N, C-alpha and C positions, 0 to 999 in steps of 0.2 A: 504493500500500500504506500509506503513512504517513497520508494523509488518512483512509482507511478505519479504521485502527487508532485514531487519535486521537478520531475521531467516536464510535467504539464505547466507548472508554474514559471519555469524558465521560458517556455513557449509564449506565455501571456505576460511577460514581465512588466510591461507598462500598462497593462489593463487594470482597471479598478477591480479589486477583489472584494474588499469590505468597506461598507459605509456605516460608520458607527454613529447612531443618534444618540450621542452621549448625554446631552442635556437639552433643555428647551431651545436654547440659542446656539448650541455648539454641535456641529456635524463634522466628524473626522473621516478622511478617506485614506485608504491604504491600497496601494497597488500589489500585485503578486510579488513583485521585486522587493517591496518594502516589508512584506511578511517574511520573506527569506532572510532579509538583513536582521529583522527583529529576532527570528530564530537563532541566527548566528550569535547574537549577543546573549541569549539565554543559555546556549550551549556552553559558552565560556564560563558563566556562572556555575553551571553543573560540573564542569571539569575542574573548577576551583575547589570543589568539595572532595572528589576522588577521581582517579584516572579512568579513562574510558573503559578499559577492560573489566573494571570493578562494577560497572553499572549494568552489565548484561543481565537481564532477567529480574532486575530490582523493580520494585513497585513504587511509583511516584503519585501521591494523591493530589488532585487538582480540585480546589475549592474556590471558584470564581464566577462572576457574572459573565454572560456572553459578551466577549470584547475581542478585538484583534490580538491582544496579549494571550488569551486563552488558546487560540489557534497556534500562535508562535511557540508557546510552551509545549504543545503536543509534538510539534515537529522536532524541537530541540531534544525531548525525551526519547522520541523514536530513533534519532540519530545515534543514541547510545545504546540501542536495543534494550531499553528499559520499557516498562509497561505502565501505560497511563490508567489511573484509577480516578474516574470523574465522581465528584460528590455534589449533591444538590446544596445549593446555597440556602435553601429553606429548610434544610435538615437541622433538627435540634442537636445540641451538643452531645448527648449520649449516643446518637446515631453516627455522628462524625467520628467519635471516639471508637465506636464499634467497628466502623469500616477501616479506620486506620489500623486498629489492633489486628482484626481479622485478616487484613491484606498484608500485614507486616510491612507497611509502607516505610521506605527509607526516609522520604521527605514529604512534607505537606506544603504545597504551593497554594498561598491564599492571595487572591487578588492579582497584583502584578509582580509580586516578589516571593522569594523563598522566606518563609516565616518561621518554620519550625523544623528542626532535625529530630526525627522520631527514633530512628534505629540505625545501627550500622551492620546489623546481622543480615547474612544471606540465607535465604531459605532453600533448602535441598529441592523441594518440589519445583520451584521455578527453574532450577538448573537442568532438571530432567526434561523440561519442555522447551528448551532453548532452540533445539533444532527445528522446531516448528514456528519459531519467531512470534510469540504472543505480542500483540499490540495493545489491547485493551483489556481492562477487567472492569466490566460494568455490573454493578450490584442490582439484583432484582428489586422490584418495588416494595416487596415485603407485605403485600395486601393479604396474603394467606399464610405466610410463615416468615421466619427470620430471614432478612436479606441474604442472598448468596452471591459470591463472586463469580461472574461468568467470564471465562477466558476466551478471548476471540483473537485468532492469529491474524497477521497482515494479509495472508492469502484469503482467509475467510472474509475479512472486512472488504477486501477489493472486490470479491465475488458479489458481495451484498450490494455494493455501489454499482457495479456493472449490470447487475439485474435490473436495477431501477433506472439507469441510463437508458437501457433498451426499452423497458415497459413504459416509461413516462416521457421518453424522448427528450432528455435534458440536452441543451445546447449552450454554447458560449454566449448566446444572445439572451439567455434567461436572466431575470432579475426577480429575486424572491425577498419578501419581507419576513425576517426570522423573529418570531415572538415566543419561542419555546426555550426551556432550560437545555443545558448541554450535558447533563449527567445521564441522558436517556437515549436510546436508539433513534427515537423519532427526531429529536432536534439535532443530535450529533451526526448520525449517518444519513438518514433519509433527506435531510436538508443540507447541513454544512458540508459533509464530505461529498456528497453527490454534486453540490454546487461548485465547490472549489476544485474538484478533480475534472471538471469539464469546462472551466473558464468562465463560469457564470458569476453574477455579482450578487453578494449577499448584503442585505441591509439589516443591521442588528438593531433591534429595539429591546434593550435589556429588560425593561419592565412593561408588561402588557398593559395597554390602555385602549379601550374601544374607540375613544375619540381619535387618539393618535394614528391608530390603524386606519380608520376610515379616511382621515385626512391625508395620510401618506398615499393611500390608493387614488386620491384625487389628482396626484401628479401624473397618473396614467403611464408610468414607466415600468410597472410590474407586470410579469407574465404568469406567475403561478404563486399559490399560497398553500401551506399545510398547517393544520392545527388539530386540536382535540375538540370533541363535541361541546364541552363546557365553553370554550372560547367562541365557537360559532354561535352558541346560544346567547352569549353576552353582546356579541356584535349585532345579532338580530334585535335584542332589546334596545340597544342604543339607536339603531336605525328607526325603530318604531317610535322613538321619542323625538326624533328630528323633525323640523318642519318640512312640509312637502317638497319645496324647492331643493333643499339639501338632500332629501331622500332620493330625488330624481338624479341629482349629480352623483351621488354615491353608487346608485344602481347602474348608471351609465358607465362609470369608470370600471366597476368590477366586471361588467359584462364583456369587456374587451380583453380580459385576461384568459390565458389558454387553458389553465387547469387549476382546480382547487381540490385538496385531498383531506379526508378525515380519518383519524386513526387513534390508537392507544386506549380506546374505550368504545363500547357500543354506541353507535350513532342512532338516536331516536329517529324514526321515520318522520315524526312531526317536524323535527329540526331540518331534516333534508328537505322537506317539501317547503317549508317556510323560506329557507335559504334559496331555493330555486325560484320562488316568486320574486324575491327581492333582487337577485343578482343574475338570474338565468342560468346559474350553474347547477348542474346535478352533481352533487359532491361525490367524488371517487372514494368509495370506502375500500380499505384493505385490511389484511390481517397479518400479524407478525408478533414476534416477542423477542426479548433480549437474547435468548439462546439460539434463534434461528434467523434473525433479521426479518425480511418480508417474505412471506410464502405464498399468500394469495392476494389477488387484486382484481377489482373490476377493470374492465378495459379502458384505455385512454381513447381508442377509437372503437366504437361498437356499443352494444346495449349495456348500460348499467342498471342493475336491478336493486331497487330499494329493499333493505333488510338483509342484503347478502354482502359478502366480502369478495365475490368473484371467483376466479379460477386460479390454478397454479401458475406461478411466474416461471420464466425461463430458468432452466437447470434446477428446478425444485420439484421434486416428486412428493405428492401428498396422497395419503390413504386414510380411510376410517377403519377402525376395528372395534369389535364388540368386547365385552367384559372378559371373554375367554381368549382374547387375542386373534380371534378369526376375522379375516378381512370382509368387510361389508361391500357387496357388490350391488345390492339393491338400491334404488333412488329413494329419497325421503325417509331413510332409516338412520336413526341416530347412532353415532359412535365417536370414539376418541380420535382426534386428528394426530396422525404420526407423520413425520417429515424426514426426508433424506436429501441432502443437498451439500454441495461444496461450501455453502455459506453457514452450515450449522457449527456452533461453537466447539471448542476443544474439550473443556471439562469445567466442572465447578471447582473453584479454588479450595484445596485442602479437604475435599469431600470425595475421595476416591470411591467409596461404596455407593454414595448417591449418584455419582456420574456413571458408574457402571449400570446401576438399576434404571437409569433414565433413558437407556437404549435397549432395543431388542438385540437379539444375537445377530440379526441381519444388518444392524446399523441404523435402524429407524429410531429417530428421537420421539419419545412419548410426550407430547405437549401438555397433557393434563386438561385440555380443552375438548368439549363435546360439540359436535357439529352434525349437520345433515346435508346431503347433496341432492340437488334436483335433477330433473331429466336433462337439463342443459349443461350440467356440470358446475353449476354455481353453488358455493357453499354458504350456509347460514350458520353462524355461531350461536350455540345454545348456552354457552357459559362454561366457567371452570367446573370440572367434576367435583372438586373439593368444597365449592361454596355455591355454585349456581344450579346444580342438578339436584333437585329435591325428590327424595324417594318417599312417596306418600300413598298409603293404601294400595300398594301394588303398581302404582304409576311412577314413571320418571318424568318430572316436570321441569321445565326450563324457567329459571327465575327471570331471565331476559325477556322471555315471551310475556310473562305476567306484567313485568315492568312497562313493557311496550303498551300493553292494554291500559295500564293505570295512567300513563301519560296522556292518553287521549281524553281523560276527564277534563272538563272545562275548568275545574278549580284547582287542579294538581299541577304544580311546577316541576317537581322532581320526586323520585321515589327510589327505594331499594327493597328488594325482596330476598328473604333468607329462609333457611330451614331451622326449625326448632324441634327438639326431641318430643315425641308424642306416643304415649303408651298404646293408644288405639291404632294410630295410622302409621306408626314408625317414626315419621317426621311430618310436621305440619308447616303450612305456608304462613309466613309472617311478613308484614310490609310496614315500612317506615315512610311516611309521606310528608312532603314539604308542599304547602299550599301557596298559591299565588297571592300577592298582596290584596288585602281587603276581601279575601274570599274565606268562606266558612263551609266545612264539610264534616260530617259525622261518619264514624266507621260504618254503622249500618247502612246509610245512604249510599256509600261507596259500594258496599257489597251488593246492594240491590241493583245499582247501575251496571256492575260488572256482569250480572246475569245475562245481560244482552250482548256481552262482548266476547266471553270466554265460557268454556264448559264449567259446570258447577264444581267439580273436584279441583280445579285450578284456583278458585277464589280464596284469598288469604282467610285464614281462621282468626288471625290476629292482625288488627290494623292500629298503628299508633301515628302520632304526628310530631313533627320536629321543625325547628326554625331552619336547619340546614342539615346536610348530610356530611359525614366525615370523608374527606377526600384527600388524596396525595397531590403532590405538585403537578402531576400530569392530568389531574381532573378525574382520576379513577376513584370510585367509591371503595372505601376500606371496609369490607363487609364484616371483618372480625370485630370492628368497633360498632357497626350497626347492630351486630348480635348482642353485644354487650349492653347497648342502649335499650334495646327491646327487652332483654332479659331483666334489666333493672326496672323497667316500667311494669312488666308482668308481676314482679314481686310486690308492687305497691298496691 
């Protein structure tokens, strides 16, 4: 990956790579050549700590806002064959400490400078993986279990980027507004690495603001945008509050862009439909995860289907299997997604047994996600087997399907559905609802309304209300916390 990027950067030396919207009245531009120069400076700082041969396989934690400095640090670290460990700037101190300790990071880079020397020990596991040249160790979101370090090699990372170059037709003429954090595959790989390895221009907006995003789009220089459903929902709400003249300008500006993508969390059909009304864009929804990069995508050219994540991407093999591990051939039958591809990760850091158990003997990665495939080969995600598949009275229910039905209620702004232990049913369905402003709804009235939308055995037995749902920095609901909230309310 490093060789590919540096070769490309020299080709586009004088072209603008990064536009940093640093402050209200301050915008800084960096060419590809200036990024290389900045990386050279950081390399000298790293070499002042220890010689190049001692860096190989070491982990360097990176805790910083999206800036040109962030990108230059990555290149400097890679030149020493060390491993970048991105950390969320929104992470609480205990989580930062956990990642630094678990990864046995040699250094913590915070902001623009080296701020903390953590350790000088070299871990034996890293040395055994050197021949595969690990580039990144990205920690999982931790929505279902303790975050795990996912090791991704340079070759795997390059394959992930090349897949998306082909599928979404990135070019050097593209300009993208970047509003996502960089500790996650979505912001780091799908946007930043894809853009900077094809000569595109990235405009960094470190702090998301609906007003700033819409006003940036009025410049009409942007060609594509990628975000999570929560961001699209906030952009919709801002547009709805704008005056008609401004609404028209916003809509005209966005309609000229070539592509808008949604991912990292399920996209409610209601959000997709509203966004299409406003911008004329039918959001391209895709499916991936930290361990595999992107695996499925609706097509850039061709029919996109609401509620689906499309078909397998180039070089990616996808299959569904039942609980016994038997391959599912029939359409519209639920099973676990398994993936085999050159883009699939190396291993979980210091979790040898888990790494082994996560693959079949034939090398298929077990994603832990349940889906079904229709007659045209499009996949619909039903949710995480561990948290979103509810086994109730002999039925396997999809929490995502029930959530989609609830979001169609005129008074409901957001919701989360989980399973609770139930002596009679095995598991019962429970829902935590967030109401729209000035709206009032009762659990019983919601249940009555649902009778016309979904079959009776899918209707939540328990319904509670909250002001907001617990979410991580990527806008994904943390269902372990939802379960704790509902369990506490049940006890009252």
